[in-house]
C-alpha positions, 0 to 999 in steps of 0.5 A: 490458550496461546498454545492451542492458538498457534500449534494450528498452522491455518491460525499461523498462517493468518497471523503472519499473512495479516502480520505482513500484510498490515506492516507494509501498509503502515511503512507505505504510510510514511515513507509515503512522505518522499517523492522519487523520480522513478527514470533517474533511479533507474538510470535515465532521464524523466520522461517529458509525457502530457495528457488532458493538456497538461505538459512536463509529466514523469514518474515522479512518485511517492515511496509509498509505490514501492510497499503498495503493490505487495499490499495488493499481493497479500489482499489477493492471497489472503482473500482466496485463503481466508475470503471477504470476512479476512480481508476486511478484517485486516482491512478495517484493522490498518485503517484504524492502526494508520489513524493511531499511528498518525495521532502519535506521530503528530503528538511527537512532532508537539514535545518540545525538543531538546536544544542539544538534539535540535541543533547539535546532532545534525553535526554528528553526520560524516560529511560535514556539508551534510548538515542539518540545521534545525532536527526539529523542523526536519522531524516535522517536514518529514512525519507531518504529512498534511491532514488532506493527504492522511484522509485521501490515502486512508479512503482510497486504501480502504475502497480500493481493498473493498474493491478488490474482493469483491472483483476478486471474487465475482471473477472466481465464481466464472473461472472457478478454482483456474485461472488464479493469475485472473482474478488475482490480477484482474481485481489488482487493476481494478482496485488500483484503478480507483484508488490511483485517483481518489487519494489524488482527487480527495488530497489535492483536488478537494485538500488544496485546490488543484486542477482537475486535469493535473490531478487525473494527468498525475493520477494516469501516470500513476495507474501506468506505474500501478498497471505494469507493476501489477503485471510484473509480480504475478508470478509472485502469487503463484509462488504465495500459493505454491508455499501455502500448499505446501505448508498447509498440505493440499487438502487442508489449503482446499479446504480453506480456498473451498470456505472462503469461496462459499462465504464470498 
């Protein structure tokens, strides 16, 4: 039975795309605990912009934004060849897996640490000045993301995915097989706009009582970054289409796209 499944190119393609999709989403959730400066990473001083009366705004982003654009590219590719059912199946699956993963992480956090590991293992670093005094505290701080942040990111991800699917197929119905860039990038820009604000509103406006204007200002900065990245990554979507069409063959790839479109 396994051999029959894996011998089919379409099945292997879905397993590969789905696995890559799930992996990126899971990693993005966990590395999202780190906040980085995009400007300093690129080697120049941070911006000092002002929106909605909030000053000192720059591109201070979660490390997860490095991976989320790839998730939305994969969403559009899967949508193109496997339709709404394929994307929804993977999206619901990812939400379930992320909840399970965070459950296991919180279980790990509450395990009683070994004394040597907690206070002495940090001494094994090459640079003694970088010694971590309490490894268990560091573990808790890195992996113990707030409940509201987890809830916000999951709801924002799911809403973004469902909106992406709908917009993608609406544009495809209007344009047909042409203008891949319009349906892929257009759906991503709309879904990412929603995602950028939903996660912040739930995590910080509802969960931490932040001022709404600050939340909206930070959300706008995040969306500006995602907007640029979505445009820059458009050629990657064409490259993915080229690779898949070559792998499946023109006729099979065309039939797969037609089935995906007819089921939308």
